[in-house]
C-alpha positions in Angstrom: -21.7 61.4 10.5 -18.2 60.9 11.8 -19.3 57.5 13.2 -20.7 56.6 9.7 -17.4 57.6 8.1 -15.4 55.5 10.5 -17.7 52.6 10.0 -17.5 53.0 6.2 -13.7 53.3 6.4 -13.6 50.2 8.5 -15.8 48.3 6.0 -13.6 49.4 3.1 -10.5 48.3 5.0 -12.0 44.9 5.8 -13.2 44.6 2.2 -9.6 45.4 0.9 -8.1 42.9 3.4 -10.6 40.3 2.3 -9.7 40.9 -1.4 -6.0 40.8 -0.5 -6.4 37.5 1.3 -8.4 36.1 -1.6 -5.7 37.3 -4.0 -3.0 35.8 -1.7 -4.9 32.5 -1.7 -5.2 32.6 -5.5 -1.5 33.4 -5.8 -0.6 30.5 -3.5 -2.7 28.2 -5.6 -1.1 29.6 -8.7 2.4 29.2 -7.1 1.5 25.6 -6.3 0.4 25.0 -9.9 3.7 26.5 -11.2 5.7 24.3 -8.8 3.9 21.2 -9.9 4.3 22.2 -13.6 8.0 22.8 -13.1 8.3 19.4 -11.3 6.5 17.7 -14.2 8.7 19.4 -16.8 11.9 18.4 -14.8 10.7 14.8 -14.7 10.0 14.9 -18.5 13.4 16.3 -19.2 15.0 13.6 -17.1 13.0 10.9 -18.9 13.9 12.4 -22.3 17.6 12.4 -21.3 17.3 8.8 -20.1 15.6 7.8 -23.4 18.3 9.6 -25.3 21.0 7.8 -23.3 19.3 4.5 -23.9 19.1 5.2 -27.7 22.8 6.2 -27.7 23.7 2.9 -25.9 21.8 0.8 -28.4 23.4 2.6 -31.3 26.9 2.1 -29.8 26.2 -1.6 -29.2 25.0 -2.0 -32.8 28.1 -0.1 -34.1 30.4 -2.4 -32.1 28.6 -5.5 -33.3 28.8 -4.3 -36.9 32.5 -3.6 -36.6 33.1 -7.0 -35.0 31.2 -8.7 -37.9 33.2 -6.7 -40.4 36.5 -7.7 -38.7 35.5 -11.4 -38.7 34.5 -11.3 -42.4 37.9 -9.6 -43.2 39.8 -12.2 -41.2 37.9 -15.0 -43.0 38.6 -13.5 -46.4 42.3 -13.2 -45.5 42.4 -16.8 -44.3 40.7 -18.0 -47.5 43.1 -15.9 -49.7 46.1 -17.3 -47.8 44.7 -20.8 -48.3 44.2 -20.2 -52.1 47.8 -18.8 -52.4 49.1 -21.8 -50.6 47.2 -24.2 -52.8 48.3 -22.4 -56.0 51.9 -22.5 -54.9 51.6 -26.2 -54.2 50.1 -26.8 -57.7 52.9 -24.8 -59.3 55.4 -26.8 -57.4 53.8 -30.0 -58.5 53.8 -28.9 -62.1 57.5 -28.0 -61.8 58.3 -31.4 -60.3 56.3 -33.1 -63.1 58.2 -31.2 -65.7 61.5 -32.3 -64.2 60.5 -35.9 -64.2 60.9 -38.1 -67.2 63.4 -38.7 -69.9 65.7 -35.8 -70.9 64.3 -35.8 -74.5 60.8 -35.4 -73.2 61.8 -32.5 -70.9 63.5 -30.7 -73.8 60.4 -31.2 -76.0 58.1 -29.9 -73.3 60.4 -26.8 -72.8 60.4 -26.1 -76.5 56.6 -26.4 -76.8 56.2 -24.1 -73.8 58.5 -21.5 -75.3 56.6 -21.7 -78.6 53.3 -21.2 -76.8 54.6 -18.2 -75.0 55.9 -16.7 -78.3 52.5 -17.3 -80.0 50.7 -15.7 -77.1 52.9 -12.6 -77.3 52.3 -12.4 -81.1 48.5 -12.6 -80.6 48.5 -10.0 -77.9 50.2 -7.5 -80.2 
C-alpha cells in the first residue's frame, strides 16, 4: 500500500509538473503575442504621428502660400492706387495749367462760371 501511495504521489507530482509546464508554455506564447501586439501598436502610433506631422507640414505650407499671395495682391493694389493718384494729380495739374493759359478775359470768365457752378451745387445739395 505504501508503494502504491508513493507511486500515486509521484504520478500526481508529474501530472502537476506537466500541467505547470504546459501553463508556462501557454504563458510564454501569450507573452509573445502581447509583445508583438505592443510592437504593432507602437508602430501604428509612430505612423500616426508621422502622418499628423505630414498633415501639419502641408497645412503650414498652404498657410504660407496663402499669406504670400495676399501680400502680393495687397502690394499690387497699393501700386495701382499710387498710379491712379499720380495720374489724377497729373490731370489736375494739366487742368490748372489750361485754366491759366489764354487771354485774361477768358480766364476771368472761366473763373466766374466755376464759382457759379459751385454755388448752384451747394444750393442743390441743401
